[in-house]
C-alpha positions as CSV (number, residue, x, y, z in Angstrom):
1,M,-52.8,33.0,2.8
2,T,-52.4,31.7,-0.6
3,P,-55.7,29.3,-0.9
4,P,-54.5,25.5,-1.9
5,T,-54.3,24.5,-5.5
6,A,-56.8,21.6,-6.3
7,P,-54.7,18.9,-7.6
8,R,-54.3,18.6,-11.3
9,R,-56.4,16.1,-12.7
10,S,-55.0,13.7,-15.4
11,P,-56.8,14.2,-18.5
12,A,-59.4,11.2,-18.9
13,P,-59.0,8.8,-21.6
14,E,-61.4,9.3,-23.7
15,D,-60.2,13.3,-23.4
16,R,-56.7,12.1,-24.8
17,R,-58.1,10.2,-27.7
18,Q,-60.6,13.5,-28.2
19,D,-57.4,16.3,-28.5
20,P,-55.6,15.1,-31.6
21,E,-59.1,14.8,-33.5
22,R,-59.6,18.3,-32.4
23,T,-56.1,19.0,-33.8
24,R,-56.8,17.5,-37.2
25,R,-60.0,18.9,-37.4
26,A,-58.3,22.7,-36.7
27,L,-56.1,22.1,-38.5
28,L,-58.2,21.0,-41.5
29,D,-60.6,24.1,-40.9
30,A,-57.1,26.3,-41.1
31,A,-55.2,24.9,-43.9
32,H,-58.8,25.7,-45.8
33,D,-58.7,29.2,-44.7
34,V,-55.3,29.8,-45.8
35,F,-55.1,27.7,-49.2
36,S,-58.3,29.3,-50.3
37,E,-56.8,32.6,-50.0
38,K,-53.3,31.9,-51.3
39,G,-53.3,29.1,-52.8
40,Y,-51.6,26.1,-52.6
41,A,-48.0,27.1,-53.3
42,G,-48.3,30.0,-51.2
43,A,-49.9,28.5,-48.0
44,R,-47.4,28.7,-45.3
45,V,-47.4,25.5,-43.0
46,Q,-46.7,28.3,-40.2
47,D,-49.3,30.0,-41.5
48,I,-51.7,27.4,-40.7
49,A,-50.9,26.3,-37.8
50,D,-50.8,29.8,-36.4
51,R,-55.1,29.4,-38.3
52,A,-55.0,26.7,-35.8
53,G,-53.4,27.9,-32.9
54,V,-50.9,25.1,-32.6
55,N,-47.2,24.1,-33.4
56,K,-46.5,23.8,-37.1
57,Q,-44.9,20.7,-36.0
58,L,-48.3,18.8,-35.2
59,I,-48.7,19.7,-39.3
60,S,-45.9,16.7,-40.2
61,Y,-47.2,14.7,-36.9
62,H,-50.9,14.3,-38.2
63,F,-50.9,14.4,-42.3
64,G,-47.1,13.9,-42.8
65,G,-46.5,17.5,-44.1
66,K,-48.2,20.6,-46.0
67,E,-48.8,17.8,-49.3
68,G,-50.8,15.2,-46.6
69,L,-52.8,18.3,-45.5
70,Y,-53.7,19.3,-48.6
71,R,-55.0,15.6,-49.7
72,A,-56.5,15.1,-46.6
73,L,-58.4,18.1,-46.6
74,R,-59.3,17.1,-50.6
75,D,-60.0,13.6,-48.4
76,R,-63.1,15.3,-45.8
77,W,-64.7,16.9,-49.0
78,L,-65.3,13.5,-51.0
79,A,-66.6,12.4,-47.8
80,R,-68.9,15.5,-47.7
81,E,-69.6,15.2,-51.5
82,E,-70.9,11.8,-50.9
83,E,-73.2,12.8,-48.0
84,F,-75.3,15.0,-51.1
85,A,-74.3,14.1,-54.3
86,D,-77.1,11.0,-54.4
87,P,-76.5,10.0,-58.3
88,S,-79.9,8.9,-58.2
89,L,-81.1,12.5,-58.5
90,P,-81.9,13.9,-61.5
91,L,-79.0,16.2,-63.2
92,D,-80.5,19.5,-62.8
93,E,-81.2,18.7,-58.9
94,L,-77.6,17.4,-58.7
95,V,-75.9,20.2,-59.8
96,L,-78.0,22.7,-57.5
97,R,-77.2,20.8,-54.3
98,Y,-73.7,21.2,-55.6
99,L,-74.3,24.5,-56.0
100,T,-76.1,24.9,-52.3
101,A,-72.7,23.3,-51.3
102,A,-70.3,26.0,-53.1
103,L,-72.2,29.0,-51.6
104,D,-72.2,27.7,-48.6
105,D,-68.6,27.4,-48.4
106,P,-66.8,29.0,-51.3
107,R,-63.9,28.0,-50.2
108,G,-63.8,25.0,-52.4
109,A,-64.0,27.0,-55.6
110,R,-61.8,29.5,-54.7
111,L,-59.0,26.9,-54.1
112,A,-59.6,25.3,-57.2
113,L,-60.1,28.7,-58.8
114,W,-56.3,29.6,-57.3
115,R,-54.7,26.4,-58.8
116,A,-56.4,27.1,-62.4
117,L,-55.3,30.2,-63.2
118,T,-52.3,30.7,-60.5
119,E,-50.4,27.2,-60.5
120,R,-48.5,24.7,-62.8
121,P,-50.7,21.4,-62.7
122,D,-47.0,19.7,-61.6
123,A,-46.6,22.0,-58.4
124,V,-49.7,20.8,-56.6
125,P,-50.8,17.9,-55.5
126,P,-52.9,15.6,-58.1
127,G,-56.2,14.5,-57.7
128,P,-58.1,11.3,-58.6
129,P,-59.0,11.7,-62.3
130,E,-62.4,12.1,-63.1
131,D,-65.1,9.9,-64.1
132,L,-67.1,10.0,-66.3
133,A,-69.3,6.9,-66.1
134,A,-72.2,8.9,-64.3
135,L,-72.7,11.2,-67.2
136,R,-72.2,8.5,-69.7
137,R,-75.5,6.5,-67.9
138,R,-77.3,10.2,-68.0
139,Q,-76.5,10.6,-71.9
140,A,-77.3,6.7,-72.4
141,E,-80.3,7.0,-70.7
142,G,-81.5,10.3,-72.6
143,E,-80.8,12.9,-69.7
144,I,-78.3,14.0,-71.8
145,A,-78.6,14.5,-75.4
146,P,-76.4,12.6,-78.0
147,E,-74.5,14.9,-79.8
148,F,-73.0,16.6,-76.4
149,D,-69.6,15.3,-75.1
150,P,-69.7,14.1,-71.5
151,G,-66.2,15.2,-70.6
152,L,-66.6,18.5,-71.9
153,I,-70.0,19.0,-70.2
154,M,-68.7,18.5,-66.8
155,I,-65.8,20.8,-67.3
156,M,-69.3,23.2,-68.5
157,L,-70.9,22.0,-65.0
158,H,-67.8,23.0,-63.0
159,A,-67.9,26.4,-64.4
160,L,-71.7,26.8,-63.5
161,V,-71.3,26.4,-60.1
162,T,-68.0,28.4,-59.5
163,A,-69.2,30.8,-61.9
164,P,-71.1,32.7,-58.8
165,I,-67.9,32.9,-56.7
166,A,-65.4,33.5,-59.8
167,H,-67.2,36.0,-61.4
168,A,-69.3,38.0,-58.2
169,P,-67.9,41.4,-59.6
170,T,-69.6,41.0,-62.9
171,I,-72.6,39.6,-61.4
172,R,-73.6,42.5,-59.3
173,T,-72.9,44.7,-62.6
174,V,-75.5,43.0,-64.8
175,T,-78.2,41.9,-62.1
176,G,-77.5,44.7,-59.2
177,L,-77.7,41.9,-56.8
178,D,-75.2,40.4,-53.5
179,P,-74.1,37.4,-55.7
180,A,-74.0,35.8,-51.8
181,G,-77.4,36.8,-51.7
182,P,-80.8,35.1,-51.3
183,E,-82.4,36.7,-54.7
184,F,-79.4,36.3,-56.6
185,R,-79.0,32.5,-55.1
186,A,-83.3,31.9,-55.8
187,R,-82.4,33.3,-59.2
188,Y,-79.6,31.6,-60.3
189,A,-80.8,28.6,-59.4
190,G,-84.4,29.0,-60.7
191,Q,-82.3,29.5,-64.4
192,L,-79.3,26.7,-63.8
193,R,-82.3,24.6,-63.5
194,A,-84.0,25.2,-66.7
195,L,-81.1,25.3,-68.6
196,L,-80.0,21.9,-67.0
197,R,-83.1,20.4,-68.3
198,R,-82.9,21.1,-71.7
199,L,-79.7,19.0,-72.2
200,G,-81.9,16.4,-72.8
201,G,-82.9,17.9,-76.0
């Protein structure tokens, strides 16, 4: 004898509200993976949808397509950045926070490297222009010596933060350490801090 089937429960309003949020999060997480593995141009919406376990039409529904998903991913990074990048911190401490964020989740750095090395600048949705006001303020306050160009210093800081991800094989050869391991992280952070403290002259 077949047991009676329990009546189907309609989703509660809270469940209905959370489902789209879970779908958006799943798509953003999957996009972060796929974009960092293949670059913007190489990433296919079907691959992202498959990774998220949803229909690819939901990318258009929630984000308006691949470009909108890419922009939403960047907006999520900017929101995360606001949580740890306190502009009142000394420059060395601030850069070390960026380093920690990059090493804890290297997908963003990998995506930046994809963009720099394999894609035409006009093939990727543009981001907001870099704001050099904070570095100029630090320079005016003596934290950065006057002979340095703030724009070029920003480029160098980006390179220093992404170096453990971009040059992992070289790091292993030169130091004999795992670039993702705690010993290298501690040594690199210490050297980076010492270097940054010399920017003021």
